[in-house]
Residue frames relative to the residue before (quaternion, step in Angstrom):
aa qw qx qy qz dx dy dz
X 1.0000 0.0000 0.0000 0.0000 0.00 0.00 0.00
X 0.4967 -0.6595 0.4655 0.3187 3.63 -0.79 0.65
X 0.6270 -0.5470 0.3741 0.4095 3.71 -1.02 0.41
X 0.7716 0.1814 -0.0541 0.6073 3.54 0.93 -0.94
X 0.1804 -0.8248 0.5118 0.1588 3.64 -0.05 0.99
X 0.7365 0.2985 -0.2075 0.5704 3.64 1.25 -0.16
X 0.0703 -0.8698 0.4860 0.0490 3.60 0.56 1.00
X 0.6614 0.4929 -0.2657 0.4990 3.50 1.20 -0.81
X 0.3775 -0.7561 0.4659 0.2621 3.70 0.98 -0.39
X 0.4599 0.7005 -0.4310 0.3348 3.41 1.17 0.64
X 0.2269 0.7851 -0.5388 0.2047 3.54 0.78 0.98
X 0.8244 -0.2741 0.2292 0.4390 3.51 -1.28 -0.49
X 0.6675 0.5210 -0.2918 0.4448 3.54 0.91 -1.10
X 0.6997 0.3910 -0.3341 0.4959 3.72 0.56 -0.89
X 0.5813 0.5421 -0.4180 0.4399 3.75 0.86 -0.48
X 0.7218 0.4279 -0.2990 0.4544 3.58 0.76 -1.09
X 0.6078 0.5410 -0.3460 0.4671 3.69 1.11 -0.57
X 0.5958 0.5434 -0.3538 0.4739 3.67 1.18 -0.66
X 0.6788 0.5332 -0.2731 0.4247 3.39 0.79 -1.20
X 0.7153 0.4853 -0.2738 0.4218 3.59 0.88 -1.09
X 0.6144 0.5510 -0.3420 0.4493 3.51 1.25 -0.51
X 0.7321 0.3660 -0.2093 0.5350 3.50 1.26 -0.25
X 0.2021 0.7854 -0.5371 0.2321 3.58 1.22 0.58
X 0.2614 -0.7261 0.6193 0.1446 3.73 -1.18 0.79
X 0.0413 -0.8724 0.4866 -0.0205 3.51 0.31 1.33
X 0.6961 0.4498 -0.2616 0.4946 3.50 1.14 -0.24
X 0.5848 -0.5510 0.4169 0.4251 3.56 -1.28 0.32
X 0.3480 -0.7300 0.5682 0.1524 3.47 -0.97 1.00
X 0.4277 -0.7080 0.4622 0.3197 3.69 -0.78 0.72
X 0.5472 -0.5682 0.4798 0.3842 3.63 -1.24 0.55
X 0.1505 -0.7907 0.5897 0.0662 3.56 -1.24 0.80
X 0.4080 -0.6799 0.5628 0.2335 3.51 -1.01 0.94
X 0.6896 -0.5412 0.3144 0.3643 3.63 -1.26 0.61
X 0.5997 0.5278 -0.3583 0.4832 3.70 1.12 -0.52
X 0.6591 0.4954 -0.3233 0.4643 3.60 0.85 -0.75
X 0.6295 0.4979 -0.3221 0.5021 3.58 0.91 -1.04
X 0.6893 0.4548 -0.3586 0.4352 3.72 0.61 -0.90
X 0.6180 0.5450 -0.3269 0.4628 3.70 0.83 -0.94
X 0.7177 0.4647 -0.2291 0.4653 3.71 0.74 -1.13
X 0.7070 0.4605 -0.2843 0.4553 3.44 0.83 -0.78
X 0.6078 0.5403 -0.3308 0.4788 3.58 1.20 -0.64
X 0.6783 0.5113 -0.2481 0.4658 3.63 0.91 -1.02
X 0.6830 0.5035 -0.2900 0.4427 3.46 0.92 -1.08
X 0.6728 0.5188 -0.2602 0.4588 3.51 0.98 -1.09
X 0.6149 0.5438 -0.3452 0.4551 3.56 1.07 -0.76
X 0.6643 0.5048 -0.2728 0.4790 3.51 1.03 -0.92
X 0.7032 0.4515 -0.3019 0.4588 3.62 0.75 -1.05
X 0.6012 0.5732 -0.4032 0.3839 3.73 0.91 -0.26
X 0.5380 0.5929 -0.4040 0.4425 3.48 1.39 -0.08
X 0.5561 -0.5720 0.4745 0.3721 3.42 -1.44 0.09
X 0.0972 -0.7668 0.6292 -0.0812 3.44 -0.58 1.32
X 0.0050 0.8340 -0.5498 0.0469 3.58 -0.40 1.27
X 0.6471 0.3857 -0.2913 0.5896 3.57 1.22 0.70
X 0.4793 -0.6621 0.4929 0.2982 3.61 -1.25 0.19
X 0.2648 -0.7925 0.5214 0.1729 3.64 -0.13 1.28
X 0.2397 -0.7185 0.6420 0.1188 3.53 -1.27 0.71
X 0.5765 -0.6232 0.4238 0.3158 3.48 -1.16 0.59
X 0.7969 0.2957 -0.2104 0.4830 3.53 -1.25 0.41
X 0.5789 0.4796 -0.4014 0.5231 3.71 1.09 0.77
X 0.4014 -0.6736 0.5754 0.2324 3.48 -1.38 0.51
X 0.0759 -0.7436 0.6633 0.0372 3.56 -1.04 0.88
X 0.2877 -0.7746 0.5446 0.1438 3.56 -1.28 0.28
X 0.2657 -0.7854 0.5475 0.1134 3.48 -0.77 1.23
X 0.0797 -0.7667 0.6367 -0.0216 3.47 -1.12 1.05
X 0.2261 -0.7437 0.6043 0.1750 3.47 -1.36 0.32
X 0.0552 0.7958 -0.5990 0.0696 3.51 -0.67 1.10
X 0.8667 -0.0065 -0.0234 0.4982 3.59 -0.84 0.95
X 0.6885 -0.5352 0.2074 0.4433 3.41 1.20 1.04
X 0.6085 0.4933 -0.3356 0.5232 3.54 1.44 0.39
X 0.3844 -0.7096 0.5488 0.2181 3.61 -1.19 0.71
X 0.0411 -0.7927 0.6082 -0.0115 3.60 -0.96 0.84
X 0.2358 -0.7280 0.6235 0.1603 3.42 -0.91 0.93
X 0.0531 0.8046 -0.5913 -0.0085 3.61 -1.03 0.88
X 0.5389 -0.6194 0.4563 0.3431 3.56 -1.28 0.26
X 0.6861 0.4643 -0.3169 0.4617 3.62 1.09 -0.08
X 0.3666 -0.7523 0.5166 0.1808 3.52 -0.79 1.26
X 0.6910 -0.5228 0.3049 0.3954 3.56 -1.29 0.41
X 0.6802 0.4611 -0.3223 0.4699 3.71 1.04 -0.37
X 0.6372 0.5481 -0.3361 0.4250 3.68 1.24 -0.18
X 0.5280 0.6161 -0.4566 0.3650 3.65 1.07 0.06
X 0.3977 -0.7028 0.5256 0.2677 3.57 -1.01 0.79
X 0.7308 0.1321 -0.1365 0.6557 3.55 1.39 -0.50
X 0.6731 -0.5285 0.3211 0.4056 3.58 -0.97 0.74
X 0.3676 -0.7097 0.5188 0.3034 3.64 -0.84 0.48
X 0.4930 -0.7165 0.3805 0.3144 3.65 -0.62 0.84
X 0.6384 0.5296 -0.3084 0.4658 3.58 1.27 -0.20
X 0.5127 -0.6014 0.5019 0.3515 3.62 -1.30 0.14
X 0.4440 -0.6866 0.5373 0.2068 3.47 -1.09 0.78
X 0.1695 -0.8219 0.5389 0.0735 3.55 -0.60 1.15
X 0.7533 -0.3770 0.2286 0.4880 3.65 0.89 -0.71
X 0.5275 -0.6046 0.4924 0.3372 3.40 -1.33 0.14
X 0.1372 -0.7860 0.6021 0.0301 3.56 -0.97 1.03
X 0.1451 -0.7625 0.6291 0.0416 3.49 -1.26 0.76
X 0.2109 -0.7659 0.5877 0.1532 3.41 -1.03 0.85
X 0.2655 -0.8109 0.5043 0.1329 3.69 -0.57 1.12
X 0.6951 -0.4795 0.3263 0.4247 3.66 -1.20 0.41
X 0.6987 0.4707 -0.2987 0.4484 3.64 0.96 -0.56
X 0.3957 -0.7656 0.3451 0.3716 3.43 1.65 0.09
X 0.4097 0.5998 -0.5500 0.4122 3.45 0.91 1.10
X 0.3528 -0.7544 0.5276 0.1675 3.51 -1.22 0.65
X 0.1462 -0.7513 0.6326 0.1185 3.59 -1.01 0.62
X 0.1272 -0.7641 0.6282 0.0730 3.78 -1.05 0.48
X 0.2147 -0.6470 0.7256 0.0939 3.44 -1.35 0.89
X 0.2150 -0.7623 0.5880 0.1641 3.68 -0.56 1.09
X 0.5045 -0.6079 0.4847 0.3755 3.37 -1.19 0.72
X 0.6261 -0.5881 0.3454 0.3779 3.71 -0.99 0.76
X 0.6293 0.5760 -0.3492 0.3876 3.53 1.04 -0.87
X 0.6110 0.5851 -0.3422 0.4089 3.64 1.24 -0.85
X 0.5507 0.6365 -0.3659 0.3971 3.72 1.13 -0.74
X 0.7238 0.3971 -0.1969 0.5289 3.66 1.25 -0.91
X 0.5032 0.6320 -0.4173 0.4162 3.70 1.21 0.17
X 0.2837 -0.8250 0.4592 0.1671 3.45 0.00 1.03
X 0.6198 0.5137 -0.3112 0.5051 3.75 1.12 -0.77
X 0.6722 0.4568 -0.3385 0.4742 3.57 0.90 -0.83
X 0.6844 0.4890 -0.3066 0.4455 3.72 0.69 -0.83
X 0.6306 0.4925 -0.3522 0.4856 3.57 1.17 -0.51
X 0.5942 0.5364 -0.3726 0.4693 3.63 1.11 -0.69
X 0.6613 0.5024 -0.3199 0.4561 3.62 0.95 -0.92
X 0.6657 0.4731 -0.3257 0.4764 3.64 0.86 -0.64
X 0.6022 0.5513 -0.3413 0.4658 3.50 1.00 -0.62
X 0.6683 0.4651 -0.2798 0.5087 3.70 0.97 -0.94
X 0.6196 0.5269 -0.3518 0.4634 3.57 0.92 -0.69
X 0.6855 0.4665 -0.2978 0.4731 3.57 0.81 -0.97
X 0.5989 0.5168 -0.3891 0.4721 3.76 0.95 -0.52
X 0.6709 0.4739 -0.3235 0.4698 3.66 0.84 -0.93
X 0.6378 0.5769 -0.2933 0.4176 3.54 0.99 -0.83
X 0.6500 0.5148 -0.2507 0.4996 3.45 1.22 -0.91
X 0.6642 0.4962 -0.3261 0.4542 3.51 1.02 -0.98
X 0.6212 0.5495 -0.3505 0.4350 3.62 0.98 -0.86
X 0.6728 0.5774 -0.2424 0.3940 3.49 0.97 -1.21
X 0.7946 0.3251 -0.1217 0.4981 3.45 0.99 -1.00
X 0.5164 0.6167 -0.4238 0.4165 3.63 1.30 -0.07
X 0.6329 -0.5317 0.4444 0.3453 3.66 -1.31 0.75
X 0.7770 -0.0581 0.0997 0.6188 3.54 0.84 -0.98
X 0.6741 -0.5217 0.3611 0.3782 3.44 -1.36 0.56
X 0.6155 0.5993 -0.3364 0.3859 3.50 1.13 -0.91
X 0.5899 0.6180 -0.3249 0.4055 3.58 1.14 -0.83
X 0.7032 0.4236 -0.3254 0.4693 3.68 1.10 -0.43
X 0.4793 0.6658 -0.4448 0.3594 3.69 1.17 -0.18
X 0.4733 -0.6854 0.4548 0.3154 3.68 -0.94 0.71
X 0.1602 -0.7637 0.6216 0.0684 3.44 -1.07 0.87
X 0.7868 -0.1066 0.1013 0.5995 3.53 0.65 -1.21
X 0.0883 -0.8108 0.5783 0.0177 3.64 -0.09 1.20
X 0.2785 -0.7828 0.5337 0.1577 3.66 -0.06 1.19
X 0.7225 0.4811 -0.2891 0.4038 3.63 0.66 -0.96
X 0.6024 0.5697 -0.3625 0.4256 3.57 1.21 -0.09
X 0.4933 -0.6166 0.4837 0.3775 3.68 -1.11 0.45
X 0.7628 -0.4378 0.2510 0.4042 3.48 -1.46 0.41
X 0.7021 0.3958 -0.3364 0.4871 3.83 0.65 -0.70
X 0.6578 0.4784 -0.3694 0.4494 3.68 0.89 -0.67
X 0.6288 0.5430 -0.3498 0.4329 3.58 0.96 -0.63
X 0.6329 0.5254 -0.3106 0.4764 3.53 1.08 -0.90
X 0.7023 0.4820 -0.2678 0.4503 3.54 0.86 -1.03
X 0.5851 0.5875 -0.3115 0.4642 3.60 1.19 -0.65
X 0.6702 0.4630 -0.2816 0.5071 3.47 0.93 -0.99
X 0.6578 0.4702 -0.3192 0.4943 3.68 0.79 -0.68
X 0.6275 0.5112 -0.3595 0.4645 3.65 0.86 -0.63
X 0.6419 0.5251 -0.3157 0.4611 3.66 0.92 -0.91
X 0.6785 0.4656 -0.3058 0.4790 3.57 0.99 -0.76
X 0.6364 0.5318 -0.3228 0.4561 3.58 0.98 -0.78
X 0.7103 0.4214 -0.2994 0.4778 3.60 0.76 -0.91
X 0.5707 0.6000 -0.3634 0.4269 3.60 1.21 -0.66
X 0.6744 0.4812 -0.2813 0.4842 3.52 1.04 -0.81
X 0.6410 0.5264 -0.3129 0.4627 3.50 0.87 -0.69
X 0.6690 0.4901 -0.2969 0.4734 3.47 0.94 -0.93
X 0.6036 0.5951 -0.3197 0.4234 3.51 1.05 -0.83
X 0.7128 0.4220 -0.2517 0.5005 3.48 0.97 -0.99
X 0.6377 0.4576 -0.3562 0.5071 3.71 1.21 -0.32
X 0.5393 -0.6599 0.4328 0.2939 3.69 1.13 -0.07
X 0.6512 0.5473 -0.3316 0.4080 3.62 1.26 0.34
X 0.4158 0.7689 -0.4424 0.2006 3.47 1.31 -0.29
X 0.7545 0.3556 -0.1835 0.5201 3.73 0.83 -0.75
X 0.5751 0.5826 -0.4336 0.3766 3.71 1.17 -0.03
X 0.5942 -0.5309 0.4750 0.3734 3.49 -1.33 0.21
X 0.6521 -0.4795 0.3589 0.4648 3.67 -1.00 0.17
X 0.6913 0.4965 -0.3034 0.4285 3.48 0.84 -1.20
X 0.6208 0.5519 -0.3475 0.4351 3.62 1.06 -0.85
X 0.6612 0.5126 -0.2885 0.4656 3.58 1.05 -1.00
X 0.6014 0.5476 -0.3365 0.4746 3.58 1.02 -0.84
X 0.6784 0.5022 -0.3248 0.4268 3.58 0.94 -1.08
X 0.6101 0.5554 -0.3391 0.4520 3.61 1.06 -0.67
X 0.6799 0.4762 -0.3000 0.4701 3.50 0.94 -0.73
X 0.6594 0.4924 -0.3214 0.4684 3.61 1.01 -0.52
X 0.7410 0.3405 -0.2639 0.5151 3.61 1.17 -0.34
X 0.3946 0.6445 -0.4946 0.4292 3.68 1.30 0.36
X 0.2443 -0.7516 0.6052 0.0961 3.52 -1.00 1.14
X 0.6016 0.5686 -0.3853 0.4077 3.58 1.10 -0.23
X 0.4462 -0.7226 0.4288 0.3081 3.59 -0.76 0.83
């Protein structure tokens, strides 16, 4: 047996401490299916990047692409003393409800390969939503392919969106049923 059977320190205590730092103690707002779909897409796009730190809400982070991989960093493109070797994708923000938003760098909107990748990922999510028994089935629970911090944040994202969808009455509906409610909603 090795001297330290848990060299990375990823046992139960760090996991519980990580979960505790992301508790959703306040009332989350109800969200309609279009908002859930947009937030789920953006959040999962960000979370599929390499994240080697524990992001905190209400801060800006910066997404780069290096050697075909996305990396979320704390350093913005103007803060480097020597130019970063990857390309800058955009600025990302983690919100209190653990959803992410992203402001793309204007240059990225003209990058045909990147925009094709975004469209492909949106199509995959759309297909998953349309073929799932319920919208809830598409929410992240345990995303094995993600790194530790991303996996933890994806789990909390799924819980957060689930609570908001429950409040909106769409959690157990199919995507088409949830879209139908949106079409009949008279409130702006």
